[in-house]
VEXPARO-956982 format. One line per 2 residues: number of its first residue (from 0); their letters; for each residue z, x, y of N, C-alpha, C. Coordinates in steps of 0.02 Angstrom, whole numbers, plus 32768, in hexadecimal, padded with zeros to 4 digits. Example, Ala and Ser with C-alpha at 12.3 -4.5 7.8 and 13.67 -1.06 7.14 Angstrom:
2
0 = as = 8186,8294,7EE4,8186,8267,7F1F,8186,8294,7F5B ~ 8162,8282,7F90,8165,82AC,7FCB,818A,8285,8002
// end
This chain:
230
0 = mk = CC88,76FB,779F,CC86,76C2,7775,CC3F,769E,777C ~ CC2E,7692,77BE,CBF0,7676,77C9,CBB5,769A,77A6
2 = tl = CBBB,76DD,77AF,CB89,770A,7791,CB81,76FE,774B ~ CBBD,7703,7720,CBC0,76F3,76DC,CBA3,76B4,76CE
4 = na = CBB1,767E,76EF,CB97,7636,76DD,CB4A,763B,76E5 ~ CB34,765D,7721,CAEF,7662,772A,CAC9,767E,76F0
6 = ll = CAE6,76BA,76DD,CACA,76E0,76A2,CAC5,76B9,7662 ~ CB01,768D,7654,CB00,7665,7618,CACB,7630,7621
8 = ff = CAC4,760F,7657,CA90,75D9,7665,CA4E,75F8,7659 ~ CA40,7632,7677,C9FF,7653,7672,C9EC,765E,7623
10 = gi = CA22,7675,7602,CA16,7684,75B8,CA06,7645,7592 ~ CA2A,7612,75A1,CA1E,75D2,757E,C9D8,75B5,758F
12 = fi = C9C2,75BE,75CF,C980,75AA,75E6,C94A,75CF,75C0 ~ C953,7610,75C0,C921,7635,75A1,C91F,7626,7551
14 = ss = C954,761D,7532,C952,760F,74EF,C932,75C4,74E1 ~ C944,7598,7512,C920,7556,7505,C8D8,7559,750D
16 = va = C8BF,7581,753A,C877,7586,754B,C851,75A1,7510 ~ C877,75DA,74F6,C858,75FE,74B8,C853,75D1,7480
18 = gf = C88F,75A9,7475,C891,757A,7440,C859,7544,7448 ~ C853,7526,7483,C823,74F5,7490,C7DA,7511,7483
20 = sq = C7CB,754E,7498,C789,756C,748A,C779,7574,7442 ~ C7AF,758A,7423,C7A4,7597,73D6,C798,7553,73B3
22 = nd = C7BE,7520,73C6,C7BB,74E1,73A5,C776,74C0,73BC ~ C753,74D9,73F2,C715,74B7,7407,C6D9,74D4,73E1
24 = in = C6E3,7504,73B5,C6B1,751E,7390,C6A6,74FF,734A ~ C668,74F4,7332,C656,74DF,72F1,C670,7492,72E8
26 = qm = C65B,746F,7319,C66D,7427,731A,C633,73F5,7302 ~ C642,73BB,72F0,C614,7387,72DD,C616,7353,7310
28 = da = C5D9,7329,731A,C5DD,72EF,7344,C5F8,72B6,7317 ~ C5EF,727F,733A,C606,723B,7314,C5E0,722E,72D7
30 = dg = C5A3,7243,72D2,C572,723C,729B,C576,7276,7265 ~ C5A9,72A4,7270,C5B3,72D3,723F,C578,730D,7248
32 = kr = C559,7315,7286,C529,7347,7290,C548,737F,72B9 ~ C535,73BC,72AD,C548,73F4,72D2,C543,73F2,731C
34 = hg = C574,73F8,733F,C56F,73F0,738E,C596,7421,73B1 ~ C57D,7446,73E1,C59B,7477,740A,C591,74BB,73EB
36 = iw = C5BE,74EB,73FF,C5BA,752F,73E8,C5CD,7537,739E ~ C5A3,7556,7376,C5B1,7567,7334,C5AF,75B2,7329
38 = kk = C5E7,75C5,72FE,C5E3,760B,72ED,C5F6,7612,72A4 ~ C5D3,7639,727D,C5E2,7641,7234,C5E7,768B,7224
40 = ty = C61C,76A2,71FB,C61E,76E6,71E3,C610,76E8,719A ~ C603,7725,7184,C5F8,7732,713D,C63E,7728,711C
42 = pg = C63A,770B,70DF,C678,7701,70BC,C6A5,773D,70B1 ~ C6E5,7734,70BD,C711,7769,70BA,C713,77A0,70EC
44 = te = C6EC,7797,7125,C6E2,77CD,715A,C6E8,77A6,719C ~ C6E7,77D2,71D1,C6E7,77B8,7210,C6A3,77C4,7232
46 = ql = C673,77D7,720D,C62C,77E5,721F,C606,77A3,722D ~ C5F1,779A,7266,C5CB,775D,7274,C58D,775A,724D
48 = ry = C57B,771E,722F,C544,7717,7209,C50B,76F0,723C ~ C526,76C5,7264,C4F9,76AA,7299,C526,7688,72D3
50 = eg = C506,7680,7309,C52B,7659,733F,C4F1,7635,7369 ~ C506,75FF,737F,C4D8,75D6,73A7,C4EE,7593,73BC
52 = kf = C4C5,756A,73D9,C4DF,752A,73F0,C4B3,74EF,73D1 ~ C4D1,74BB,73BD,C4B0,7486,73A6,C4BA,7447,73D2
54 = eh = C48B,741B,73D8,C492,73DA,73F9,C483,73A0,73C7 ~ C4B9,7387,73AD,C4B2,734D,7380,C486,7363,7343
56 = gk = C492,739A,732C,C471,73AE,72EC,C431,73E1,72F7 ~ C421,73E7,7339,C3DD,7405,734D,C3F4,744C,736C
58 = ev = C3D2,747C,734E,C3DF,74C0,7372,C3BF,74C5,73B5 ~ C3E0,74DA,73E4,C3C6,74E2,742B,C3D8,7526,744B
60 = ge = C3AE,753C,7471,C3C0,757D,7491,C3B8,75B5,7461 ~ C3E2,75E8,746A,C3D8,7629,7445,C40E,762A,7407
62 = fk = C3F4,763B,73CF,C419,764B,7393,C416,768E,737C ~ C44D,76B1,7370,C44E,76F6,735A,C45F,76FC,7312
64 = fy = C43C,7723,72E9,C44E,7729,72A3,C45C,7772,7296 ~ C491,777F,726E,C4A3,77C2,7260,C4A6,77D7,7212
66 = ck = C496,7816,7207,C49E,782D,71C4,C4EA,783C,71B8 ~ C4FE,7848,717B,C542,7859,7163,C561,7893,718A
68 = dc = C538,78C2,719B,C555,7901,71BB,C532,790B,71FC ~ C521,78D8,721F,C4FC,78E3,725F,C52A,78EB,729D
70 = qn = C56A,78DB,7292,C59B,78DD,72C9,C585,78AB,72FF ~ C578,78C5,733C,C565,7894,7374,C51A,7891,7380
72 = qp = C4EF,78AF,7355,C4AB,78AE,7362,C487,787A,7333 ~ C46F,7844,7354,C448,7811,732A,C40A,782F,730F
74 = ti = C3F4,781E,72D3,C3B0,7831,72B6,C380,77FE,72BD ~ C396,77BE,72CD,C367,7784,72D9,C37E,775E,7314
76 = ik = C352,7753,7346,C36E,7721,737C,C331,76EB,737E ~ C346,76AE,7376,C320,7676,737D,C330,7649,73B7
78 = tf = C2FF,763B,73E1,C30D,7610,741F,C2E5,75CE,7416 ~ C313,7597,7416,C2FE,7552,7404,C2F2,752E,7445
80 = nk = C2C8,74F6,7444,C2CA,74CB,747D,C2DD,7489,7462 ~ C2E3,7458,748D,C2FD,7411,747A,C2C5,73E2,7460
82 = sd = C289,73F7,7471,C256,73C7,7460,C232,73C5,741B ~ C239,73FF,73F6,C21E,7403,73B2,C241,743A,7388
84 = ni = C224,7447,7354,C246,7470,7323,C226,74B7,7323 ~ C20A,74C7,7358,C1E8,750B,7362,C216,753C,7385
86 = ad = C219,757A,736B,C248,75AC,738C,C221,75EB,7397 ~ C234,7608,73D3,C217,7652,73E0,C24A,7681,73B1
88 = vk = C228,76AA,738E,C257,76D7,7362,C249,771F,736E ~ C27C,7744,736E,C276,778F,736F,C29E,77AE,7338
90 = yf = C284,77E4,7315,C2A2,7803,72E2,C2B1,7849,72FC ~ C2EB,7866,72EF,C305,78A7,7303,C321,78CF,72CB
92 = tk = C322,7914,72D4,C348,793E,72A5,C38C,7940,72B9 ~ C3B6,795C,728F,C3F9,795B,729A,C40D,7980,72DC
94 = kg = C3DD,79AB,72EE,C3EA,79D3,732E,C3CF,79B1,736E ~ C3B2,7977,7363,C39A,794B,7397,C353,7958,73AA
96 = kl = C32F,797A,7380,C2E5,7983,7391,C2BE,7945,737A ~ C290,792D,73A7,C269,78F1,7398,C236,7901,7363
98 = vs = C238,78DB,732E,C203,78E1,72F5,C1D0,78B5,72FC ~ C1D7,7878,7308,C1A3,7843,730B,C1BD,7809,7337
100 = eg = C18F,77DB,7347,C199,77A2,736E,C163,7771,7368 ~ C177,772E,7369,C14A,76F8,7366,C16A,76B7,7365
102 = km = C148,7684,734E,C166,7642,7349,C16C,762D,7303 ~ C1A2,7603,72F8,C1AE,75E2,72B9,C1B7,759A,72C2
104 = eg = C19F,7573,7292,C1AD,7529,728E,C1D5,7516,7251 ~ C219,7515,7259,C240,7512,7221,C24A,755B,7201
106 = ke = C235,7561,71C9,C23B,75A7,71A5,C1EF,75C8,71A1 ~ C1C5,75A6,71BF,C179,75BF,71B9,C161,75D9,71F7
108 = ri = C13C,7616,71F0,C120,7636,7229,C0E0,7610,723F ~ C0D5,760C,7281,C09E,75E5,729A,C081,7613,72D1
110 = ge = C040,760A,72E5,C024,762B,731A,C025,7675,7319 ~ C020,7696,7353,C01C,76E1,734E,C05D,7703,7348
112 = wi = C05E,7734,731B,C095,7764,7317,C085,77AA,7321 ~ C0B0,77CB,7342,C0A9,7810,7358,C0D4,7839,7336
114 = yy = C0BC,7872,7311,C0E5,78A2,72F0,C0DE,78E4,7315 ~ C114,790C,7314,C116,794B,733C,C11A,798B,730F
116 = hq = C0FB,79C0,7323,C104,7A00,72FC,C14F,7A18,72FE ~ C164,7A3D,72C7,C1A7,7A55,72C4,C1B5,7A87,72FE
118 = ks = C1ED,7A7F,7316,C203,7AAD,734E,C1DA,7AAE,7385 ~ C1B8,7A74,739A,C18A,7A6C,73CB,C184,7A29,73E3
120 = kv = C16F,7A21,7422,C162,79E2,743B,C117,79CA,743B ~ C0F3,79F5,7416,C0AA,79E9,7410,C097,79B3,73DE
122 = im = C070,7984,73EA,C062,7955,73B9,C03E,7972,737C ~ C056,795B,7342,C036,7977,7308,C004,793F,72E6
124 = sr = C014,78FE,72F4,BFE6,78CA,72D9,BFF0,7888,72FC ~ BFBA,7860,7302,BFBF,781E,7321,BFA9,77F5,72E6
126 = en = BFCC,77C4,72D0,BFBE,7798,7296,BFC5,774D,72AD ~ BF99,7724,7290,BF9B,76D8,729C,BFB0,76B5,725B
128 = yl = BFDC,7684,726C,BFF2,765B,7230,BFEC,7615,7234 ~ BFE0,75F4,71FB,BFE3,75AF,71F9,C00A,7597,71BC
130 = nd = C044,7576,71C7,C06E,7562,7196,C08B,759E,7167 ~ C096,75D5,718D,C0AD,7611,716F,C07C,7634,7143
132 = el = C03C,7627,714E,C008,764A,7128,BFDA,766C,715B ~ BFC2,76AC,7151,BF95,76C9,7182,BF57,7699,7186
134 = hg = BF46,768E,71C0,BF0E,7660,71D8,BEF2,7675,7219 ~ BEB3,7694,721A,BE8D,76AB,7256,BE8D,76F0,7250
136 = kv = BE8A,770E,728E,BE7E,7759,7294,BEBC,7781,728E ~ BEBB,77B5,7262,BEF1,77E6,7263,BED6,7825,727A
138 = it = BEF4,7842,72A8,BEDC,7882,72C5,BF14,78B7,72C0 ~ BF09,78F1,72A1,BF38,792B,729A,BF23,7964,72C8
140 = yy = BF5A,7983,72DE,BF44,79B8,7314,BF5E,7A02,72FE ~ BF40,7A34,730E,BF5B,7A74,7306,BF93,7A7D,7340
142 = pn = BFBB,7AB2,7334,BFF3,7ABE,7369,BFD9,7AC6,73B2 ~ BF93,7ADF,73B7,BF7A,7AE9,73FA,BF5D,7AAF,7418
144 = gk = BF64,7A74,73F5,BF50,7A35,7410,BF09,7A1D,73F9 ~ BEE2,7A4B,73D6,BE9D,7A3E,73C0,BEA6,7A11,7383
146 = it = BE73,79E3,737A,BE71,79B7,733F,BE60,79E2,7305 ~ BE85,79D2,72CD,BE76,79F1,728B,BE57,79C3,7257
148 = qe = BE64,797F,7262,BE4C,7950,7234,BE4A,790F,725A ~ BE19,78E4,724E,BE12,789F,7260,BDFF,7874,7223
150 = td = BE2A,7842,7213,BE19,781C,71D8,BE24,77D4,71E6 ~ BDF4,77AB,71C8,BDF9,775F,71D1,BE1D,7744,7192
152 = yk = BE50,7713,719E,BE6C,76F6,7169,BE6A,76A7,7170 ~ BE69,7686,7137,BE68,763F,7131,BE9E,762D,70FF
154 = hg = BED3,760F,7117,BF09,75F2,70E6,BF27,7629,70B3 ~ BF30,7661,70D8,BF4E,769A,70AF,BF24,76C6,708C
156 = kk = BEDE,76C0,7090,BEB2,76E5,706A,BE7A,7701,7098 ~ BE67,773F,7089,BE31,775B,70B3,BDF0,7734,70AC
158 = dg = BDD0,771D,70E7,BD99,76F4,70E0,BD76,7700,7121 ~ BD3F,7724,7121,BD19,7731,715C,BD14,7781,7163
160 = ed = BD11,77A1,719F,BD08,77E1,71AC,BD45,780D,7196 ~ BD3C,7848,7182,BD75,7876,7176,BD55,78BA,7183
162 = ny = BD68,78D2,71C0,BD4D,790F,71E1,BD7F,7943,71E9 ~ BD6C,7983,71DA,BD96,79BB,71DE,BD7E,79E8,7215
164 = ys = BDA8,7A0A,723E,BD91,7A38,726F,BDBB,7A7A,726D ~ BD98,7AB1,7287,BDB9,7AF2,728B,BDEE,7AEE,72C7
166 = ve = BE0E,7B27,72CF,BE40,7B2A,7302,BE1C,7B32,7344 ~ BDD7,7B42,7342,BDB0,7B48,737E,BD90,7B0D,7391
168 = gv = BD95,7AD4,7364,BD78,7A9B,7373,BD2F,7A8B,7351 ~ BD1D,7AC0,7328,BCDE,7AB1,7301,BCE4,7A84,72C5
170 = ll = BCB8,7A59,72C1,BCB5,7A29,7286,BCA8,7A58,7248 ~ BCD3,7A50,7217,BCCC,7A73,71D5,BCBC,7A4B,719C
172 = kk = BCD2,7A0A,7199,BCC1,79DC,715F,BCC1,7996,7177 ~ BC8B,7975,715B,BC83,792B,7164,BC84,790B,7122
174 = lp = BCB9,78E4,7115,BCBF,78C8,70D0,BCD1,787E,70D9 ~ BC9D,7853,70D5,BCA8,780D,70DF,BCCC,77EA,70A3
176 = ht = BCF6,77BB,70A9,BD1A,779D,7074,BD0E,7752,7075 ~ BD14,7737,7038,BD15,76F0,7029,BD4C,76E1,6FF6
178 = nd = BD7D,76B2,700B,BDB1,76A3,6FDC,BDD3,76E2,6FBB ~ BDE4,770F,6FE8,BE0C,774E,6FD9,BDEB,777F,6FAB
180 = qi = BDA4,777C,6FA8,BD78,77A7,6F84,BD43,77C5,6FB1 ~ BD31,7802,6FA8,BCF7,781F,6FCE,BCBC,77FB,6FB5
182 = hg = BC94,77E1,6FE5,BC5B,77B9,6FD1,BC29,77B6,700D ~ BBEA,77D7,6FFB,BBB5,77DF,702D,BBA2,7826,7035
184 = qv = BB78,7831,7070,BB61,7874,707B,BB96,78A1,7097 ~ BB9C,78DE,707C,BBCE,7909,7096,BBAF,7949,70B4
186 = fy = BBD3,796B,70DF,BBBA,79AA,7101,BBF8,79DC,7106 ~ BBE5,7A15,70F4,BC14,7A4F,70FF,BBF2,7A87,712D
188 = yd = BC1D,7A99,715F,BC02,7AC6,7190,BC25,7B11,7192 ~ BC05,7B41,71AB,BC27,7B7F,71B5,BC48,7B7C,71FA
190 = ay = BC66,7BB7,7207,BC90,7BB9,724B,BC67,7BB2,728C ~ BC26,7BB4,7280,BBFC,7BB3,72BE,BBDB,7B6B,72BE
192 = gn = BBEE,7B3A,728F,BBCE,7AFE,728F,BB8B,7AF4,7267 ~ BB7C,7B26,7243,BB3D,7B27,721F,BB4B,7B05,71D8
194 = vv = BB1E,7AD9,71C6,BB26,7ABC,717F,BB21,7AE9,714C ~ BB50,7AF2,711A,BB4B,7B1D,70E3,BB49,7AF9,709F
196 = ie = BB5A,7AB5,70A0,BB59,7A8E,7066,BB4E,7A48,707A ~ BB1D,7A22,7059,BB16,79DE,7063,BB08,79BA,7024
198 = gh = BB29,7981,7018,BB1E,795D,6FDC,BB36,7915,6FDF ~ BB45,78F7,6FA5,BB53,78B0,6FA5,BB85,78A0,6F71
200 = yk = BBB5,7877,6F82,BBEB,785F,6F58,BBDF,7814,6F49 ~ BBEC,7806,6F0A,BBEE,77C0,6EF9,BC2B,77AC,6ED8
202 = hg = BC58,7787,6EFF,BC9B,7774,6EE1,BCC0,77AC,6ECB ~ BCC5,77DF,6EF4,BCF2,781A,6EE3,BCD4,7856,6EB7
204 = kk = BC8C,784C,6EA2,BC72,787D,6E79,BC30,7892,6E9A ~ BC23,78CE,6E90,BBDE,78EB,6EAC,BBA5,78C5,6E8A
206 = hg = BB70,78B0,6EB3,BB3F,788B,6E98,BAFE,789D,6EBB ~ BAC7,78A5,6E99,BA85,78B0,6EB9,BA7E,78FB,6ECC
208 = lw = BA4F,790D,6EFA,BA3E,7950,6F0F,BA6F,7972,6F3A ~ BA85,79AB,6F2B,BAAE,79D6,6F59,BA85,7A14,6F69
210 = ky = BA92,7A27,6FAB,BA6F,7A63,6FC2,BAA0,7A91,6FE2 ~ BA91,7AD2,6FD3,BABF,7B0A,6FE9,BA94,7B39,7018
212 = yk = BAAB,7B4B,7053,BA86,7B6D,7089,BAA1,7BAF,708F ~ BA77,7BDF,70A7,BA8D,7C1F,70C1,BA5A,7C32,70F6
214 = dg = BA76,7C40,7130,BA4E,7C57,716D,BA1B,7C1C,717B ~ BA31,7BDC,7170,BA04,7BA9,7180,B9CC,7B90,714D
216 = qv = B9D3,7BB6,7114,B9A0,7BAE,70DE,B9C3,7B94,70A1 ~ B9A0,7B67,707C,B9BA,7B4E,7039,B9B5,7B8A,7008
218 = vl = B9ED,7B98,6FE7,B9F5,7BCF,6FB7,BA01,7BAF,6F71 ~ BA14,7B77,6F6B,BA25,7B57,6F30,BA21,7B06,6F32
220 = ee = BA0A,7AED,6EFD,BA0F,7AA6,6EFD,BA29,7A8A,6EB2 ~ BA52,7A5C,6EB9,BA71,7A43,6E7B,BA69,79F5,6E7D
222 = ty = BA5D,79D7,6E41,BA61,798E,6E3B,BA9B,7976,6E0E ~ BABD,7943,6E25,BAF5,7927,6DFC,BAE8,78DF,6DF4
224 = pk = BB02,78C7,6DBB,BB25,78EC,6D85,BAF7,791A,6D5D ~ BB14,794C,6D49,BAED,7989,6D28,BAE1,796B,6CDB
226 = kn = BAA5,7978,6CC9,BA94,7964,6C80,BAB6,7996,6C50 ~ BACF,797D,6C1B,BAF3,79A7,6BE3,BABC,79D8,6BC7
228 = re = BAD3,7A12,6BC4,BAA7,7A45,6BA9,BAB9,7A4D,6B61 ~ BA7F,7A4D,6B37,BA84,7A4F,6AEC,BA91,7A99,6AD8
// end
């Protein structure tokens, strides 16, 4: 009899704890702001959409976001602090492979973001953002870790150097940009770093004298814009 009473009491205790825990989720504070642990599922399913903790309306700590068929693998993890609206963010594939990581302020990317090659932990690119626009140096890498391209951006547009490299690290092209257009003196190189073409662009169009080289010697010259032939 004592054993039966003990089992009944234990069952009631477990039920009350479970009920308390469930009731403690998705709560509001006195001002109607989210407070405590929150979990939301996709409509009509048991699949989590997100889970995390609020403190009087502010996200704190780790938030996990799921796609509709992700099961237990989050595709986005955001880690918040209490002092500002900036979060450390990581994006994953459905299988848990890290795709990219960086910082966000609200819904906007800021600072440096790192992207990874598919099926690899090798960095594919480093990008810099200001208010969710590319701003600063963007560097892209070959799978062997060598730089394939370096580009300067200002407020989402190419502005400055735009250099391309071979897999061996040899400079192949120098294409300066202004306001997202090629503008200025350009150079093209062969696989050994020798100039094969040099010319000039003016607001995205060839302009002035262009020279073409072979074995270090000029073999052709052209001037742009070309005059119309009658």
